[in-house]
PDB file of N, CA, C and O in Angstrom:
ATOM      1  N   MET A   1       0.853  -1.174   0.000  1.00  0.00           N
ATOM      2  CA  MET A   1       0.000   0.000   0.000  1.00  0.00           C
ATOM      3  C   MET A   1       0.898   1.236   0.000  1.00  0.00           C
ATOM      4  O   MET A   1       1.839   1.303   0.791  1.00  0.00           O
ATOM      5  N   SER A   2       0.635   2.206  -0.858  1.00  0.00           N
ATOM      6  CA  SER A   2       1.461   3.410  -0.899  1.00  0.00           C
ATOM      7  C   SER A   2       1.039   4.383   0.185  1.00  0.00           C
ATOM      8  O   SER A   2      -0.106   4.373   0.638  1.00  0.00           O
ATOM      9  N   ASN A   3       1.978   5.223   0.594  1.00  0.00           N
ATOM     10  CA  ASN A   3       1.702   6.171   1.678  1.00  0.00           C
ATOM     11  C   ASN A   3       0.671   7.221   1.299  1.00  0.00           C
ATOM     12  O   ASN A   3      -0.044   7.718   2.169  1.00  0.00           O
ATOM     13  N   GLU A   4       0.577   7.576   0.003  1.00  0.00           N
ATOM     14  CA  GLU A   4      -0.363   8.624  -0.373  1.00  0.00           C
ATOM     15  C   GLU A   4      -1.812   8.185  -0.195  1.00  0.00           C
ATOM     16  O   GLU A   4      -2.692   9.032  -0.042  1.00  0.00           O
ATOM     17  N   ASN A   5      -2.075   6.896  -0.211  1.00  0.00           N
ATOM     18  CA  ASN A   5      -3.425   6.381   0.004  1.00  0.00           C
ATOM     19  C   ASN A   5      -3.548   5.676   1.342  1.00  0.00           C
ATOM     20  O   ASN A   5      -4.516   4.954   1.581  1.00  0.00           O
ATOM     21  N   SER A   6      -2.586   5.878   2.202  1.00  0.00           N
ATOM     22  CA  SER A   6      -2.523   5.166   3.469  1.00  0.00           C
ATOM     23  C   SER A   6      -3.614   5.623   4.424  1.00  0.00           C
ATOM     24  O   SER A   6      -4.015   6.787   4.441  1.00  0.00           O
ATOM     25  N   ILE A   7      -4.071   4.681   5.205  1.00  0.00           N
ATOM     26  CA  ILE A   7      -5.007   4.981   6.291  1.00  0.00           C
ATOM     27  C   ILE A   7      -4.180   5.514   7.454  1.00  0.00           C
ATOM     28  O   ILE A   7      -3.127   4.967   7.779  1.00  0.00           O
ATOM     29  N   THR A   8      -4.661   6.577   8.074  1.00  0.00           N
ATOM     30  CA  THR A   8      -3.988   7.141   9.238  1.00  0.00           C
ATOM     31  C   THR A   8      -4.726   6.707  10.488  1.00  0.00           C
ATOM     32  O   THR A   8      -5.922   6.956  10.638  1.00  0.00           O
ATOM     33  N   ALA A   9      -3.999   6.051  11.387  1.00  0.00           N
ATOM     34  CA  ALA A   9      -4.571   5.566  12.642  1.00  0.00           C
ATOM     35  C   ALA A   9      -3.941   6.315  13.802  1.00  0.00           C
ATOM     36  O   ALA A   9      -2.736   6.570  13.801  1.00  0.00           O
ATOM     37  N   LEU A  10      -4.742   6.667  14.782  1.00  0.00           N
ATOM     38  CA  LEU A  10      -4.250   7.261  16.029  1.00  0.00           C
ATOM     39  C   LEU A  10      -4.493   6.252  17.136  1.00  0.00           C
ATOM     40  O   LEU A  10      -5.623   5.819  17.364  1.00  0.00           O
ATOM     41  N   ILE A  11      -3.418   5.883  17.821  1.00  0.00           N
ATOM     42  CA  ILE A  11      -3.508   4.966  18.956  1.00  0.00           C
ATOM     43  C   ILE A  11      -3.324   5.794  20.221  1.00  0.00           C
ATOM     44  O   ILE A  11      -2.345   6.529  20.347  1.00  0.00           O
ATOM     45  N   ILE A  12      -4.258   5.678  21.154  1.00  0.00           N
ATOM     46  CA  ILE A  12      -4.194   6.406  22.421  1.00  0.00           C
ATOM     47  C   ILE A  12      -4.162   5.382  23.542  1.00  0.00           C
ATOM     48  O   ILE A  12      -5.131   4.656  23.765  1.00  0.00           O
ATOM     49  N   ASP A  13      -3.040   5.331  24.245  1.00  0.00           N
ATOM     50  CA  ASP A  13      -2.872   4.349  25.310  1.00  0.00           C
ATOM     51  C   ASP A  13      -1.757   4.815  26.229  1.00  0.00           C
ATOM     52  O   ASP A  13      -0.769   5.386  25.768  1.00  0.00           O
ATOM     53  N   ASP A  14      -1.908   4.576  27.519  1.00  0.00           N
ATOM     54  CA  ASP A  14      -0.870   4.960  28.476  1.00  0.00           C
ATOM     55  C   ASP A  14       0.189   3.872  28.654  1.00  0.00           C
ATOM     56  O   ASP A  14       1.139   4.059  29.414  1.00  0.00           O
ATOM     57  N   SER A  15       0.040   2.751  27.973  1.00  0.00           N
ATOM     58  CA  SER A  15       0.987   1.645  28.066  1.00  0.00           C
ATOM     59  C   SER A  15       1.932   1.652  26.863  1.00  0.00           C
ATOM     60  O   SER A  15       1.501   1.396  25.738  1.00  0.00           O
ATOM     61  N   PRO A  16       3.213   1.943  27.090  1.00  0.00           N
ATOM     62  CA  PRO A  16       4.166   1.911  25.975  1.00  0.00           C
ATOM     63  C   PRO A  16       4.227   0.552  25.284  1.00  0.00           C
ATOM     64  O   PRO A  16       4.430   0.488  24.071  1.00  0.00           O
ATOM     65  N   ASP A  17       4.056  -0.532  26.032  1.00  0.00           N
ATOM     66  CA  ASP A  17       4.071  -1.870  25.424  1.00  0.00           C
ATOM     67  C   ASP A  17       2.909  -2.042  24.440  1.00  0.00           C
ATOM     68  O   ASP A  17       3.095  -2.560  23.339  1.00  0.00           O
ATOM     69  N   SER A  18       1.731  -1.612  24.836  1.00  0.00           N
ATOM     70  CA  SER A  18       0.566  -1.708  23.947  1.00  0.00           C
ATOM     71  C   SER A  18       0.746  -0.822  22.721  1.00  0.00           C
ATOM     72  O   SER A  18       0.433  -1.225  21.601  1.00  0.00           O
ATOM     73  N   LEU A  19       1.253   0.389  22.942  1.00  0.00           N
ATOM     74  CA  LEU A  19       1.495   1.291  21.815  1.00  0.00           C
ATOM     75  C   LEU A  19       2.469   0.677  20.825  1.00  0.00           C
ATOM     76  O   LEU A  19       2.255   0.729  19.613  1.00  0.00           O
ATOM     77  N   GLY A  20       3.538   0.097  21.348  1.00  0.00           N
ATOM     78  CA  GLY A  20       4.548  -0.506  20.480  1.00  0.00           C
ATOM     79  C   GLY A  20       3.993  -1.657  19.662  1.00  0.00           C
ATOM     80  O   GLY A  20       4.240  -1.746  18.459  1.00  0.00           O
ATOM     81  N   MET A  21       3.243  -2.539  20.311  1.00  0.00           N
ATOM     82  CA  MET A  21       2.667  -3.693  19.627  1.00  0.00           C
ATOM     83  C   MET A  21       1.698  -3.253  18.530  1.00  0.00           C
ATOM     84  O   MET A  21       1.774  -3.735  17.400  1.00  0.00           O
ATOM     85  N   LEU A  22       0.789  -2.339  18.866  1.00  0.00           N
ATOM     86  CA  LEU A  22      -0.186  -1.874  17.883  1.00  0.00           C
ATOM     87  C   LEU A  22       0.479  -1.078  16.763  1.00  0.00           C
ATOM     88  O   LEU A  22       0.098  -1.201  15.599  1.00  0.00           O
ATOM     89  N   ASN A  23       1.465  -0.269  17.113  1.00  0.00           N
ATOM     90  CA  ASN A  23       2.188   0.515  16.121  1.00  0.00           C
ATOM     91  C   ASN A  23       2.834  -0.412  15.094  1.00  0.00           C
ATOM     92  O   ASN A  23       2.714  -0.193  13.888  1.00  0.00           O
ATOM     93  N   THR A  24       3.512  -1.435  15.572  1.00  0.00           N
ATOM     94  CA  THR A  24       4.165  -2.388  14.676  1.00  0.00           C
ATOM     95  C   THR A  24       3.149  -3.102  13.792  1.00  0.00           C
ATOM     96  O   THR A  24       3.348  -3.211  12.582  1.00  0.00           O
ATOM     97  N   ALA A  25       2.072  -3.586  14.384  1.00  0.00           N
ATOM     98  CA  ALA A  25       1.058  -4.325  13.627  1.00  0.00           C
ATOM     99  C   ALA A  25       0.417  -3.460  12.542  1.00  0.00           C
ATOM    100  O   ALA A  25       0.236  -3.911  11.411  1.00  0.00           O
ATOM    101  N   LEU A  26       0.077  -2.227  12.885  1.00  0.00           N
ATOM    102  CA  LEU A  26      -0.580  -1.353  11.913  1.00  0.00           C
ATOM    103  C   LEU A  26       0.394  -0.874  10.840  1.00  0.00           C
ATOM    104  O   LEU A  26       0.028  -0.773   9.669  1.00  0.00           O
ATOM    105  N   ASN A  27       1.633  -0.579  11.235  1.00  0.00           N
ATOM    106  CA  ASN A  27       2.651  -0.208  10.251  1.00  0.00           C
ATOM    107  C   ASN A  27       2.880  -1.334   9.259  1.00  0.00           C
ATOM    108  O   ASN A  27       3.038  -1.087   8.063  1.00  0.00           O
ATOM    109  N   ASN A  28       2.899  -2.566   9.744  1.00  0.00           N
ATOM    110  CA  ASN A  28       3.082  -3.724   8.869  1.00  0.00           C
ATOM    111  C   ASN A  28       1.946  -3.874   7.867  1.00  0.00           C
ATOM    112  O   ASN A  28       2.117  -4.520   6.833  1.00  0.00           O
ATOM    113  N   GLN A  29       0.795  -3.288   8.156  1.00  0.00           N
ATOM    114  CA  GLN A  29      -0.346  -3.313   7.240  1.00  0.00           C
ATOM    115  C   GLN A  29      -0.361  -2.093   6.318  1.00  0.00           C
ATOM    116  O   GLN A  29      -1.296  -1.910   5.538  1.00  0.00           O
ATOM    117  N   GLY A  30       0.678  -1.260   6.410  1.00  0.00           N
ATOM    118  CA  GLY A  30       0.802  -0.106   5.524  1.00  0.00           C
ATOM    119  C   GLY A  30       0.127   1.157   6.022  1.00  0.00           C
ATOM    120  O   GLY A  30       0.008   2.130   5.277  1.00  0.00           O
ATOM    121  N   MET A  31      -0.315   1.158   7.264  1.00  0.00           N
ATOM    122  CA  MET A  31      -0.978   2.347   7.809  1.00  0.00           C
ATOM    123  C   MET A  31       0.043   3.355   8.312  1.00  0.00           C
ATOM    124  O   MET A  31       1.149   2.999   8.718  1.00  0.00           O
ATOM    125  N   THR A  32      -0.351   4.610   8.276  1.00  0.00           N
ATOM    126  CA  THR A  32       0.397   5.663   8.944  1.00  0.00           C
ATOM    127  C   THR A  32      -0.129   5.704  10.369  1.00  0.00           C
ATOM    128  O   THR A  32      -1.334   5.831  10.586  1.00  0.00           O
ATOM    129  N   VAL A  33       0.775   5.597  11.346  1.00  0.00           N
ATOM    130  CA  VAL A  33       0.353   5.492  12.740  1.00  0.00           C
ATOM    131  C   VAL A  33       0.841   6.686  13.545  1.00  0.00           C
ATOM    132  O   VAL A  33       2.020   7.038  13.515  1.00  0.00           O
ATOM    133  N   LEU A  34      -0.087   7.298  14.263  1.00  0.00           N
ATOM    134  CA  LEU A  34       0.214   8.358  15.226  1.00  0.00           C
ATOM    135  C   LEU A  34      -0.051   7.784  16.606  1.00  0.00           C
ATOM    136  O   LEU A  34      -0.971   6.983  16.776  1.00  0.00           O
ATOM    137  N   VAL A  35       0.739   8.180  17.590  1.00  0.00           N
ATOM    138  CA  VAL A  35       0.542   7.658  18.942  1.00  0.00           C
ATOM    139  C   VAL A  35       0.425   8.793  19.952  1.00  0.00           C
ATOM    140  O   VAL A  35       1.043   9.847  19.803  1.00  0.00           O
ATOM    141  N   ALA A  36      -0.373   8.555  20.972  1.00  0.00           N
ATOM    142  CA  ALA A  36      -0.527   9.494  22.080  1.00  0.00           C
ATOM    143  C   ALA A  36      -0.541   8.690  23.375  1.00  0.00           C
ATOM    144  O   ALA A  36      -1.176   7.639  23.458  1.00  0.00           O
ATOM    145  N   LEU A  37       0.161   9.190  24.375  1.00  0.00           N
ATOM    146  CA  LEU A  37       0.227   8.521  25.677  1.00  0.00           C
ATOM    147  C   LEU A  37      -0.905   8.919  26.616  1.00  0.00           C
ATOM    148  O   LEU A  37      -1.003   8.394  27.724  1.00  0.00           O
ATOM    149  N   GLY A  38      -1.749   9.832  26.187  1.00  0.00           N
ATOM    150  CA  GLY A  38      -2.851  10.266  27.035  1.00  0.00           C
ATOM    151  C   GLY A  38      -3.860  11.094  26.260  1.00  0.00           C
ATOM    152  O   GLY A  38      -3.660  11.412  25.088  1.00  0.00           O
ATOM    153  N   GLY A  39      -4.945  11.436  26.935  1.00  0.00           N
ATOM    154  CA  GLY A  39      -6.047  12.145  26.308  1.00  0.00           C
ATOM    155  C   GLY A  39      -5.720  13.527  25.797  1.00  0.00           C
ATOM    156  O   GLY A  39      -6.082  13.874  24.673  1.00  0.00           O
ATOM    157  N   GLU A  40      -5.040  14.326  26.603  1.00  0.00           N
ATOM    158  CA  GLU A  40      -4.706  15.688  26.170  1.00  0.00           C
ATOM    159  C   GLU A  40      -3.829  15.671  24.939  1.00  0.00           C
ATOM    160  O   GLU A  40      -4.053  16.430  23.996  1.00  0.00           O
ATOM    161  N   GLN A  41      -2.828  14.803  24.948  1.00  0.00           N
ATOM    162  CA  GLN A  41      -1.939  14.688  23.802  1.00  0.00           C
ATOM    163  C   GLN A  41      -2.736  14.265  22.560  1.00  0.00           C
ATOM    164  O   GLN A  41      -2.506  14.785  21.468  1.00  0.00           O
ATOM    165  N   ALA A  42      -3.645  13.349  22.721  1.00  0.00           N
ATOM    166  CA  ALA A  42      -4.471  12.895  21.603  1.00  0.00           C
ATOM    167  C   ALA A  42      -5.324  14.027  21.043  1.00  0.00           C
ATOM    168  O   ALA A  42      -5.422  14.185  19.827  1.00  0.00           O
ATOM    169  N   LEU A  43      -5.934  14.805  21.911  1.00  0.00           N
ATOM    170  CA  LEU A  43      -6.767  15.914  21.455  1.00  0.00           C
ATOM    171  C   LEU A  43      -5.931  16.957  20.722  1.00  0.00           C
ATOM    172  O   LEU A  43      -6.398  17.555  19.752  1.00  0.00           O
ATOM    173  N   ASN A  44      -4.710  17.178  21.172  1.00  0.00           N
ATOM    174  CA  ASN A  44      -3.809  18.105  20.478  1.00  0.00           C
ATOM    175  C   ASN A  44      -3.465  17.582  19.085  1.00  0.00           C
ATOM    176  O   ASN A  44      -3.463  18.343  18.118  1.00  0.00           O
ATOM    177  N   ILE A  45      -3.176  16.293  18.984  1.00  0.00           N
ATOM    178  CA  ILE A  45      -2.863  15.689  17.687  1.00  0.00           C
ATOM    179  C   ILE A  45      -4.057  15.807  16.750  1.00  0.00           C
ATOM    180  O   ILE A  45      -3.902  16.174  15.585  1.00  0.00           O
ATOM    181  N   ILE A  46      -5.245  15.496  17.253  1.00  0.00           N
ATOM    182  CA  ILE A  46      -6.447  15.539  16.418  1.00  0.00           C
ATOM    183  C   ILE A  46      -6.767  16.971  15.994  1.00  0.00           C
ATOM    184  O   ILE A  46      -7.426  17.179  14.975  1.00  0.00           O
ATOM    185  N   GLY A  47      -6.312  17.950  16.757  1.00  0.00           N
ATOM    186  CA  GLY A  47      -6.462  19.340  16.336  1.00  0.00           C
ATOM    187  C   GLY A  47      -5.631  19.669  15.108  1.00  0.00           C
ATOM    188  O   GLY A  47      -5.916  20.638  14.404  1.00  0.00           O
ATOM    189  N   LEU A  48      -4.595  18.863  14.843  1.00  0.00           N
ATOM    190  CA  LEU A  48      -3.701  19.100  13.712  1.00  0.00           C
ATOM    191  C   LEU A  48      -3.912  18.130  12.552  1.00  0.00           C
ATOM    192  O   LEU A  48      -3.764  18.500  11.388  1.00  0.00           O
ATOM    193  N   VAL A  49      -4.256  16.896  12.880  1.00  0.00           N
ATOM    194  CA  VAL A  49      -4.392  15.827  11.886  1.00  0.00           C
ATOM    195  C   VAL A  49      -5.681  15.067  12.157  1.00  0.00           C
ATOM    196  O   VAL A  49      -5.976  14.727  13.303  1.00  0.00           O
ATOM    197  N   LYS A  50      -6.443  14.803  11.116  1.00  0.00           N
ATOM    198  CA  LYS A  50      -7.682  14.032  11.263  1.00  0.00           C
ATOM    199  C   LYS A  50      -7.417  12.576  10.886  1.00  0.00           C
ATOM    200  O   LYS A  50      -7.334  12.256   9.701  1.00  0.00           O
ATOM    201  N   PRO A  51      -7.284  11.693  11.870  1.00  0.00           N
ATOM    202  CA  PRO A  51      -7.037  10.287  11.554  1.00  0.00           C
ATOM    203  C   PRO A  51      -8.294   9.626  10.978  1.00  0.00           C
ATOM    204  O   PRO A  51      -9.417  10.074  11.210  1.00  0.00           O
ATOM    205  N   ASP A  52      -8.070   8.552  10.223  1.00  0.00           N
ATOM    206  CA  ASP A  52      -9.180   7.782   9.681  1.00  0.00           C
ATOM    207  C   ASP A  52      -9.801   6.877  10.736  1.00  0.00           C
ATOM    208  O   ASP A  52     -10.992   6.570  10.689  1.00  0.00           O
ATOM    209  N   ILE A  53      -8.970   6.453  11.694  1.00  0.00           N
ATOM    210  CA  ILE A  53      -9.430   5.561  12.756  1.00  0.00           C
ATOM    211  C   ILE A  53      -8.703   5.915  14.048  1.00  0.00           C
ATOM    212  O   ILE A  53      -7.542   6.323  14.034  1.00  0.00           O
ATOM    213  N   VAL A  54      -9.413   5.750  15.166  1.00  0.00           N
ATOM    214  CA  VAL A  54      -8.833   5.999  16.488  1.00  0.00           C
ATOM    215  C   VAL A  54      -8.992   4.726  17.315  1.00  0.00           C
ATOM    216  O   VAL A  54     -10.095   4.200  17.458  1.00  0.00           O
ATOM    217  N   LEU A  55      -7.882   4.240  17.854  1.00  0.00           N
ATOM    218  CA  LEU A  55      -7.898   3.110  18.792  1.00  0.00           C
ATOM    219  C   LEU A  55      -7.627   3.698  20.161  1.00  0.00           C
ATOM    220  O   LEU A  55      -6.569   4.286  20.388  1.00  0.00           O
ATOM    221  N   LEU A  56      -8.563   3.546  21.068  1.00  0.00           N
ATOM    222  CA  LEU A  56      -8.559   4.288  22.320  1.00  0.00           C
ATOM    223  C   LEU A  56      -8.681   3.374  23.526  1.00  0.00           C
ATOM    224  O   LEU A  56      -9.621   2.586  23.631  1.00  0.00           O
ATOM    225  N   ASP A  57      -7.716   3.489  24.439  1.00  0.00           N
ATOM    226  CA  ASP A  57      -7.772   2.766  25.709  1.00  0.00           C
ATOM    227  C   ASP A  57      -8.821   3.436  26.594  1.00  0.00           C
ATOM    228  O   ASP A  57      -8.849   4.662  26.693  1.00  0.00           O
ATOM    229  N   ALA A  58      -9.664   2.666  27.223  1.00  0.00           N
ATOM    230  CA  ALA A  58     -10.716   3.227  28.076  1.00  0.00           C
ATOM    231  C   ALA A  58     -10.187   3.643  29.442  1.00  0.00           C
ATOM    232  O   ALA A  58     -10.653   4.630  30.011  1.00  0.00           O
ATOM    233  N   VAL A  59      -9.213   2.898  29.978  1.00  0.00           N
ATOM    234  CA  VAL A  59      -8.738   3.151  31.338  1.00  0.00           C
ATOM    235  C   VAL A  59      -7.352   3.784  31.283  1.00  0.00           C
ATOM    236  O   VAL A  59      -6.349   3.104  31.065  1.00  0.00           O
ATOM    237  N   MET A  60      -7.315   5.117  31.486  1.00  0.00           N
ATOM    238  CA  MET A  60      -6.068   5.871  31.510  1.00  0.00           C
ATOM    239  C   MET A  60      -6.137   6.872  32.647  1.00  0.00           C
ATOM    240  O   MET A  60      -7.227   7.310  33.015  1.00  0.00           O
ATOM    241  N   PRO A  61      -4.989   7.243  33.215  1.00  0.00           N
ATOM    242  CA  PRO A  61      -4.993   8.263  34.261  1.00  0.00           C
ATOM    243  C   PRO A  61      -5.272   9.644  33.672  1.00  0.00           C
ATOM    244  O   PRO A  61      -5.165   9.840  32.461  1.00  0.00           O
ATOM    245  N   VAL A  62      -5.616  10.565  34.501  1.00  0.00           N
ATOM    246  CA  VAL A  62      -5.895  11.979  34.176  1.00  0.00           C
ATOM    247  C   VAL A  62      -7.177  12.111  33.364  1.00  0.00           C
ATOM    248  O   VAL A  62      -8.165  12.645  33.867  1.00  0.00           O
ATOM    249  N   MET A  63      -7.184  11.633  32.108  1.00  0.00           N
ATOM    250  CA  MET A  63      -8.384  11.703  31.270  1.00  0.00           C
ATOM    251  C   MET A  63      -8.621  10.307  30.700  1.00  0.00           C
ATOM    252  O   MET A  63      -7.826   9.820  29.897  1.00  0.00           O
ATOM    253  N   ASP A  64      -9.710   9.666  31.111  1.00  0.00           N
ATOM    254  CA  ASP A  64      -9.961   8.313  30.616  1.00  0.00           C
ATOM    255  C   ASP A  64     -10.482   8.350  29.183  1.00  0.00           C
ATOM    256  O   ASP A  64     -10.812   9.410  28.651  1.00  0.00           O
ATOM    257  N   GLY A  65     -10.548   7.187  28.582  1.00  0.00           N
ATOM    258  CA  GLY A  65     -10.968   7.081  27.196  1.00  0.00           C
ATOM    259  C   GLY A  65     -12.385   7.558  26.940  1.00  0.00           C
ATOM    260  O   GLY A  65     -12.684   8.059  25.856  1.00  0.00           O
ATOM    261  N   PHE A  66     -13.252   7.410  27.916  1.00  0.00           N
ATOM    262  CA  PHE A  66     -14.632   7.862  27.751  1.00  0.00           C
ATOM    263  C   PHE A  66     -14.702   9.384  27.647  1.00  0.00           C
ATOM    264  O   PHE A  66     -15.491   9.922  26.871  1.00  0.00           O
ATOM    265  N   GLU A  67     -13.877  10.071  28.429  1.00  0.00           N
ATOM    266  CA  GLU A  67     -13.820  11.540  28.353  1.00  0.00           C
ATOM    267  C   GLU A  67     -13.210  11.985  27.037  1.00  0.00           C
ATOM    268  O   GLU A  67     -13.683  12.946  26.430  1.00  0.00           O
ATOM    269  N   VAL A  68     -12.175  11.306  26.590  1.00  0.00           N
ATOM    270  CA  VAL A  68     -11.571  11.630  25.294  1.00  0.00           C
ATOM    271  C   VAL A  68     -12.623  11.479  24.200  1.00  0.00           C
ATOM    272  O   VAL A  68     -12.768  12.356  23.349  1.00  0.00           O
ATOM    273  N   CYS A  69     -13.347  10.379  24.222  1.00  0.00           N
ATOM    274  CA  CYS A  69     -14.384  10.131  23.229  1.00  0.00           C
ATOM    275  C   CYS A  69     -15.469  11.213  23.273  1.00  0.00           C
ATOM    276  O   CYS A  69     -15.917  11.693  22.232  1.00  0.00           O
ATOM    277  N   ARG A  70     -15.880  11.587  24.471  1.00  0.00           N
ATOM    278  CA  ARG A  70     -16.897  12.638  24.612  1.00  0.00           C
ATOM    279  C   ARG A  70     -16.413  13.940  23.986  1.00  0.00           C
ATOM    280  O   ARG A  70     -17.162  14.600  23.266  1.00  0.00           O
ATOM    281  N   ARG A  71     -15.162  14.312  24.256  1.00  0.00           N
ATOM    282  CA  ARG A  71     -14.612  15.556  23.708  1.00  0.00           C
ATOM    283  C   ARG A  71     -14.463  15.491  22.186  1.00  0.00           C
ATOM    284  O   ARG A  71     -14.676  16.489  21.497  1.00  0.00           O
ATOM    285  N   LEU A  72     -14.102  14.333  21.672  1.00  0.00           N
ATOM    286  CA  LEU A  72     -14.006  14.184  20.221  1.00  0.00           C
ATOM    287  C   LEU A  72     -15.376  14.354  19.570  1.00  0.00           C
ATOM    288  O   LEU A  72     -15.494  14.998  18.527  1.00  0.00           O
ATOM    289  N   LYS A  73     -16.397  13.786  20.174  1.00  0.00           N
ATOM    290  CA  LYS A  73     -17.748  13.903  19.636  1.00  0.00           C
ATOM    291  C   LYS A  73     -18.232  15.357  19.669  1.00  0.00           C
ATOM    292  O   LYS A  73     -18.957  15.787  18.772  1.00  0.00           O
ATOM    293  N   GLU A  74     -17.836  16.115  20.697  1.00  0.00           N
ATOM    294  CA  GLU A  74     -18.209  17.528  20.798  1.00  0.00           C
ATOM    295  C   GLU A  74     -17.637  18.342  19.639  1.00  0.00           C
ATOM    296  O   GLU A  74     -18.269  19.284  19.161  1.00  0.00           O
ATOM    297  N   LYS A  75     -16.423  17.966  19.187  1.00  0.00           N
ATOM    298  CA  LYS A  75     -15.760  18.706  18.122  1.00  0.00           C
ATOM    299  C   LYS A  75     -16.387  18.447  16.759  1.00  0.00           C
ATOM    300  O   LYS A  75     -16.205  19.236  15.832  1.00  0.00           O
ATOM    301  N   ASN A  76     -17.116  17.358  16.632  1.00  0.00           N
ATOM    302  CA  ASN A  76     -17.707  17.012  15.328  1.00  0.00           C
ATOM    303  C   ASN A  76     -19.152  17.239  15.341  1.00  0.00           C
ATOM    304  O   ASN A  76     -19.822  17.005  14.335  1.00  0.00           O
TER     305      ASN A  76
END
């Protein structure tokens, strides 16, 4: 798959191990992968780039996945 037609995925997770595993798997499928270690970082990224898909951990410190999802829905 060429990069110009690549799907952009945003992975949001506070676990570096999970981020690494998902990043590798999605990259191997030809996707462009963005990563965020938390909700605020994810919202900042989404303010700059609109991913095609978001993979979101529900249980994170500071801002959980449900709050991130709520804020994303407010923006759209």
